[in-house]
C-alpha positions as CSV (number, residue, x, y, z in Angstrom):
1,M,57.1,47.5,-2.2
2,D,54.9,44.7,-0.8
3,G,55.3,44.4,2.9
4,E,57.3,47.6,3.1
5,L,56.3,50.0,5.9
6,T,55.8,53.6,5.0
7,G,54.7,56.8,6.7
8,R,52.7,56.2,9.8
9,E,53.3,52.5,10.1
10,M,57.0,53.0,10.1
11,D,57.2,55.1,13.2
12,G,54.6,53.4,15.3
13,G,51.4,55.1,14.2
14,P,50.0,58.6,14.2
15,D,51.9,61.6,15.6
16,R,48.9,62.7,17.6
17,L,47.0,60.8,20.2
18,P,44.0,59.3,18.3
19,T,40.9,60.8,20.0
20,D,38.4,58.4,18.5
21,A,40.3,55.5,19.9
22,A,40.7,57.4,23.2
23,F,37.0,58.0,23.4
24,N,36.2,54.3,22.9
25,F,39.0,53.2,25.2
26,A,37.7,55.5,28.0
27,K,34.2,54.1,27.6
28,E,35.5,50.5,27.8
29,K,37.2,51.5,31.1
30,G,34.1,53.0,32.6
31,L,35.1,56.6,32.0
32,Q,32.2,57.4,29.7
33,Q,31.1,60.6,31.5
34,E,34.7,62.0,31.4
35,A,35.0,61.0,27.7
36,I,31.7,62.7,26.8
37,Y,32.9,65.9,28.5
38,I,36.2,65.9,26.7
39,Q,34.5,65.3,23.3
40,S,32.0,68.0,24.1
41,L,34.8,70.5,24.2
42,K,35.0,70.5,20.4
43,D,31.8,72.4,20.4
44,I,33.3,75.3,22.4
45,V,37.1,74.9,21.9
46,S,38.6,74.5,18.5
47,S,41.8,72.9,19.8
48,Y,41.9,69.2,19.1
49,R,45.2,69.2,21.0
50,L,43.4,70.1,24.2
51,R,41.1,67.1,23.8
52,E,44.1,64.9,23.2
53,A,45.8,66.3,26.3
54,L,42.8,65.8,28.5
55,F,42.5,62.2,27.4
56,M,46.1,61.7,28.2
57,K,45.6,63.2,31.7
58,L,42.5,61.1,32.2
59,F,44.3,57.9,31.4
60,Q,47.3,58.8,33.5
61,K,45.1,59.5,36.5
62,H,43.4,56.1,36.2
63,Q,46.7,54.2,35.5
64,Y,45.6,53.4,31.9
65,W,48.1,55.5,30.1
66,D,50.6,52.7,29.3
67,E,47.9,50.3,28.2
68,F,46.4,53.0,25.9
69,K,49.7,53.7,24.3
70,K,50.4,50.0,23.7
71,K,47.1,49.4,22.1
72,Y,46.4,52.6,20.2
73,W,49.4,55.0,20.2
74,M,52.7,53.2,20.1
75,N,54.2,56.4,18.8
76,G,53.6,57.9,22.2
77,D,56.9,56.4,23.4
78,A,58.9,57.4,20.4
79,K,61.0,60.6,20.3
80,N,58.4,62.7,18.5
81,G,55.6,61.2,20.7
82,K,57.5,62.1,23.9
83,K,57.7,65.7,22.6
84,R,54.0,65.6,21.9
85,V,53.3,64.3,25.4
86,E,55.3,67.2,26.8
87,Q,53.1,69.6,24.8
88,Y,50.0,67.9,26.1
89,E,51.3,68.2,29.7
90,N,51.7,72.0,29.3
91,L,48.4,72.5,27.5
92,S,46.4,70.5,30.1
93,K,48.2,72.3,33.0
94,Y,47.1,75.7,31.6
95,F,43.6,74.6,30.9
96,L,43.1,73.0,34.3
97,E,44.5,76.1,36.0
98,Y,42.1,78.2,34.0
99,L,39.1,76.1,35.1
100,K,40.3,76.4,38.7
101,E,40.4,80.2,38.4
102,I,36.9,80.2,37.0
103,A,35.6,77.9,39.8
104,T,37.2,80.1,42.5
105,G,35.9,83.3,41.0
106,Q,39.3,84.6,40.1
107,K,38.3,84.8,36.4
108,P,34.8,85.3,35.0
109,W,33.5,82.7,32.6
110,N,32.6,83.7,29.1
111,P,32.2,81.7,25.9
112,L,35.4,83.1,24.4
113,G,37.4,82.2,27.5
114,L,38.9,85.7,27.8
């Protein structure tokens, strides 16, 4: 069993985007303000997937997505990682649309997001 890869190591790492690594990576790239905002969402939104999705969008916007995946989430290019990326795309799209609706007054803001 020595040297044999099992579980996470076998398929390129964790199934989910690692938010701790994403936070540190964002800070390294000068995106500390954005990283702090994304991490602050855990105080009002229970969805860890939303934070993962927003880190992905942040890295895509600033052309760091491929670098992040190579360093911290190789599984992002695997079959199950690509499915997760698709879920992140959908989740971030709905969240960003919701924020736009609040900003334009189309929806009132409330702590529950209803």
